[in-house]
Every structure is written in structure tokens, then in C-alpha cells.
C-alpha positions, 0 to 999 in steps of 0.5 A: 264548838258549834254544830257547824249550823253557821257553815251550812247557812253560809253556803246562802246567806253572808257571814255577818247575815248569818250571825245576825240570824245566829242571834235572833235579829235578822228574823226574817231570814233566820226561818227562811234559812232554817227550814231550808237546812230542814228539807235539805236534811230530811231530803238527806235522811230521806236517800238514806233510808229509801233511796229515794232519788234527788237532784244536788244541782240546777244544772241536773234539771235543765239536762234532764238527769238526775244525780244522787245525794252521794258518789254513787246512785243505788240500785234497786236491789240496795233500795229494795233490801234496805227498806225490808231492813227498816220493815224486819225492825219495824216487826220482827215477828213478821220473817216469811221472805220477801214480805216488804209489809210495814205498817199499813202496807207496803212500800212504793216511791212511784206512789208516793210521787203519784200522790206529790204530783197529784196534790200539786195538780189539785187533784186530790185535797190534803186530807186524801194525801194525809189517810193515804197508808204508803204515809204510814208506812213511811213514817214508821220506816222513818221512826226506826230509822231514827230509833237506830241512831240513840247512839250516835250523839252528832246524829243526835243532835241534828235530828234534834235541829230537824224536831226544832224547826218543826215546832216552829213549823208548827208555831208559825201555822198555827199562827197563820191559819188561827189554829187553836190547839195547834197553837198551845201544842206548840207553845208545850213542845217548845219549851223544853228547848226553852228551858234547857238553853236558860231562857228563865224569863220565856220559860216563865212567861210560857209556863204561866200562860199556859197554866191561865189558858187551862183554866180558862175553859172553867171559868170563862168557857165564851172566852175559850170557846170563841179560841178554840175557833180561832180568834186569838189572832187577828186575821181579816177575813177566813181566806189564810193570806188574803188578811195580810192586804188592805181591804178593797172597802177600806182603801175607798172609804177612809183613805182619801179622808187619811191623804187630805190630812197628809198620812197617818204620820204626815203633813197636819196630820191626824188628831188621836180620835181621827186615828181610833176612828180609823182604827176600830172602823177595819174589822167593821169594813171587813165584814162589809166587803166580805157580806158584799161579795157573797151577796153578788157572788164576786170574788175581790181578788189580787195577785200573792201579797205573800213573797215566799208564794211567788215564783221568783222567790220558790225558784230561788228557795230550790236554788238555794236547797240544792246547794244545800243538798250538794254540801251535807253529803260531803260533812254527812251529820248521821254518819255512823259515829258515837261521837258529838262533833263539829259537823264544820271543824272535826272537834270532839267535844267533851264527855260534860256537853251535852247538847245533842240531850237538850229536850230531856234535860228541859223536861226535867226541869219542867218537872221540878217547877210542878206544884210551885209558882212559876214566877218564885220557881229559882232556875238552876244553872247546873240543870240546864245544857 
């Protein structure tokens, strides 16, 4: 049947490219496409719940006008009414008229905008933004809205997709920043989906890996301590993206000797001992490089090494996301429809289809593995999607 994700991705990528993205071959494009779709879905959901105004095309930025996701722009009374209803659902004991408090305080869209502007301008830290009470209020309202959709199967399918993209985002963040706890958390949360999808080898491997990690703190506490400090990933420095670029000291000390032999793979080539020496010297040279920078108070900087940080990439991401935001309301993945259907073709699934229950199905499979040897466990096809 299909969920309609293919048609959404084809707004940004060519048809053949989307095929490779969904099969796992075009890895980089798939990550970018999934993150764009997730951002558009979050925008649509926020507009519906909080009345957030968003621009539906790049033209709105040029003429200074703002559009909305939908046909009509919601009035201020409609926005406040939707917020009041969600807040009332949060706290049924609070029946005072005009009360807009939920969780930590009232929801003020202007305050949210000001927080975002302050973060983008560097006027406040990320920790300050995360501790803002208004974010707790918004989070509670969004959770209530998601609970209200528990009987809408198509909406649950797309909300589940958003959860899976969030796991992907968490895993990428843990690897790029060397966050050990975030790394373990991401693996724990992705296990049910792997099990439900029938990826048995991945499920067994990650399950066994997490079991060994649980024993690591007892059997090898020194290694466990190093992992907690971020040494489970290979990074040359504490700067998040600088680790992807070549260190200046390595270029000056080693690359000349490499080029005299024609490089690593061309010309006369290098012997095995030379290649090993070059590889083992890399972390040592990086430490010397960092020590010299600290001693001289001079920092060696380069231009943005990762393409996600470049202005052209960010502009393209913005334009592509506006395409998705303009398209999704016509399909309305969060429509008030209890059936499970394709947003592309409109075909309704039968009662035997349980794609919207991947997380619960996966947890049931994992519960059946408790007390058994992981490698000897046999997965049953009837207990999966």
C-alpha cells in the first residue's frame, strides 16, 4: 500500500534517487530527506495545535508576507481557543475561566520567537533555552495533542515515523559529539523498530552489544569510564567538526614524505611499515597541534568543513522544506480519520495491517528474548509487521 512517503520525497529528489534512498543505498540523501520531512511534519503539527504562522513558499520571504499551512489564516481567538482546549485537557481540575496556565506557565508564541531569535544571535546559551518554562508548556500541549490522536491510525503511523527520525537524529548527535549515554539511549530506542521490521541480525547484534556494555562497568570499569568520556568514537579534537579536517601539523610533517612516494596508492607507493607509521602518528600529531595552539593562544581555523554548515546548503534546505510544507496540508497526514490509509493513493489498509504499531510489536518481540541466549533465539514471522 505505501504510506505516501515516496511521493513526499519526490518533491525534493528524483524518482530513481528516492528508490535508492528508501532501500538504504543513498544514505546521505536519505538522512537529509527524512530530516526535511520530519521538520515539515513538526511544522504542520505545531500550526494545527498552536496556530503557528509559517511561510509556505520562498515568495513569501521576498514580498514580506507570511502564509499559513492551510487555506485560511487562523484568527487570534481561534489560536487561543485551541491552546485553551489543549491546556484544559492537561489539567481537568483547573476550570477557572480565562486560565491559560499549563505545566510551567502560559504559552506565548511571541516569547517562543524571541527565544529562538536570541539563540540564533548568540545572545543566550543552549542550556538557558532548554530550561525556559515555556518549552515545558509547549511540550505538554504537544503530548496531549498526540494522545488525542491515538485512535487515528494514519496519524499514528506518521507520528511513529517522526519518532523514528528523532532516534536517527539522536544517534547522529551521539556519534558526532562523542556522547556515550546518548549513544546507548539511541540503541535502546531503535531496537523495537528493528525487531518489528524483521531485521533479525541487527536486532541480535545490538541486543548482544548492549548486554556486553551492561557488563563492562563491572568487569572493566576503566574502559567503561573512558567510554563515558567519549572515547567510544574516534575524534581528533574536542571541536565537533574540526575532527573531519586534516590537522595542519600532519600536513607539514607527514604529507611531504607521502607525496615523494607518489601518495598512498599511486606511483611507487608506500610500504606497509610506512602506512602504519603514518596512521599511528596521526593522533600524536593532533595532540601536539592542540598543545601548541593552547601554548601560543593562537587558534588554527578553517572554513566550514561540513556541507551542512554552508550557506548554499542551508538555503536549499529552506526552499525544499517550504515545498514540503506547501504540499503536506493537501494530504493532511493528521486528518481526523480512524482508518489506516495511504496519503498518496487513498487506499485503505485491511485489519491485518499493523504498520502503525511497530513500537509495541517490537517490544513484544524483545520481551520474548528475555532469559534466552541472544544468538540462539528464533524469531517468529507471525510476531512482526
